[in-house]
N, C-alpha and C positions, 0 to 999 in steps of 0.2 A: 393362061393362067399358071398352071402346072405345068407346061412345058417352059413357061421362064425360069420357075424354081429350078426345074432339073438340069437346065442348061448353064447355072451354076451353079450347082455341087450336088450330089447323090450318092448316096454309100455304095460299096462294090456290093454284086451283085452276090446273089444269094448262097450261100457257101463259100465266099471268097473269107478271109480272119473269120471265121465260125470259133476257133477258140479264144481267140482276143475276146470278140466280140460278147460270148456266155462266160469266160470270166470276170470281165468288167460289169457286165449286166446282172448278171446271175440268173438273167433270163434271157433268151432266145427272142430279137426281136424282128417285126416285120418292117427291116428298114427302110424300104422304097418308098413307104407312108409318109414318111417323118415332115416333109415340107408341106404335105398338105394338110394333116392330121395337127399339127403344130400349130398352122393359121386359124384352124376349126377351134382349136382349145382354146388358144388364147383371145378366140374372139369372143365365146361364150364366159371367161375369167373377167374380160371386162365390165361384159353384160352384168354378171354375178353382183362386181364390183360399184357399179351402178345403181343396183338394190338396195334400199330402206330396209329395216327391219321393224320401223316401227308401227305397221300393220301387218295383221295375220296374212293378208295378199302379197304384199311386198316380202314378207321374209320367205313366202312359199316362191316365188319367184326367185330371190335367190339363193334360196338352196336346191331350187331344179337346176337352175342356169350353171351354179358352182358343181353339180354330178352332172354334167352333159359334157361339159370339161373335163372333167374326171375320167367319164368314159370314155371320152377320142384320146387321152393320153392314153391309158389303159389297153386299149384297139391296137398299141402298137403289140402287145407284145405276140408273140409266136402261137399260135395253138393248132396243135395237130387234126384234133376233133372239135371245129368251133361250136358247134349243135349243145345248145345246155349249159356251154361253158363260162356264161356272161359272170356269175357269183364267180368263179376261178380265178378271172382275171381279175376281177374289183377286189375281193381280198387274199387270194393264196399269192398271184403271180405278181400285185401291187406289195404286198407283205416281204414277201421277199428281197424284191429290190429297194423299197425304202429303208426295210433294217441295215442295210448297209450305211445308210447316213447318220454317223454317229450322234446329229444332234436332234434329230428328228424327234422322240419321243419327249426329249426336251422344250423342245419350240411346241409341241401338240399337249402338254401337262396340262397348262393352265384350262383351254377349252374342254380339252377331253373330262379331265372332272368336274368343272361345270358342267358338261351335258349330264356325265352319269349320276350326280347329283339331283340335274333337272327333271331326269327319269322316275329316279325314285323316291321324288318326292310328290311328284305329281301323277305316280302311277304309271306313266306311260306306257304303252303295250312294243315294244319296238323286237317281239317276236319274230320270225321267218313262219313263210306262208307254211312251211313245215311245223311250225312250233319251237324251233332253236331262241333260245335265249341266249344272246353271248355275253350277259351277265357282263357289261360292262364294270360297273359298281365294285364290283369282285376283282377281278383281273387287269385294273388298270393300274399299273405300277408294277407289274409281272412278267415273266416272259411272254405272258400269252396277252399284254397288254395293247398291243397295234396290232394284233390279231381282229381280238371284239371291239376295238375301237371300229374298223374298217369294216366287221360284220353288222358292227348297230346302225353305222351311215348306209350300209347299203341293204340292211333292213327297212329301215325309214323308208329310203329311193323307194322300195317296192312298193310298201304299204301306200306308199303316197302315190305312186301309178297306177295300182290297182284299184282307186278307188277306197281304201281303206283309212282314211284323214278327213275329216271333216273343215270347216272354211271357219276353226275358234280361235277366240283371241289367247286360250290358254298356249296355245300350238306353239306362241312365239319363244314361250322358255323354253323347248327345246331345238328349236330352229336355229337362234341366237347362234348359241355355240356351237351346231350343227355346221354351219357358217364356215365361222371362225375356222372348225378343225378341216375341211375343205379345203378353205383358202391357201392355207400351210402345205395340206396334201397336193395340190396342184403345181402351185409355186417350188416345191420340190421335185416333182414329177418332170416339171418344166426344165430345170436347171441341168436333173438326171441325162436327161435324152438331149439337151441341146450341147451338154459334157459331149458325151459320145458319138453324134451327128458334127462335131468341130475333130473328133480325133480320125478324123477319114479325108 
């Protein structure tokens, strides 16, 4: 399957057009992965689209599928030392790339505010395993807003995957806006990487 994709089009070898790629993307990418990573991410995006949010289980499935798609997209970012750098890719590098999209915060504004309100009203714990609170309710609408949102979503992913969330109906209150945010982020990354791929 992969061979068929590579016979159609591939990025240039590592080091070719490095300056141009870094200027356009803000973050260097492992370009040889794009053909199969894009298929993988889009398959999980389709899975997320098929999930309803009327029950806790379905909403959990939707968020998990959305975040797997997101993790696939950000795996295209190049890391010199991959060990322990999952948060760096999902938050820092993604923020650098996404912040160049002039309308990204506008598109995210409604679900991000809904997520912040749901966290505050429901007293949900979205701190990291190290006790860091992104303070989305205070930072959204500021220059730190996108970073706070990505950190919040990453912490939700960690809390879920590390068994710190229960299958409780009230979880839907934060899962719905979180899924809406993830949909926008995944679509933005899909467009960014596709445009980058089409340049070559």
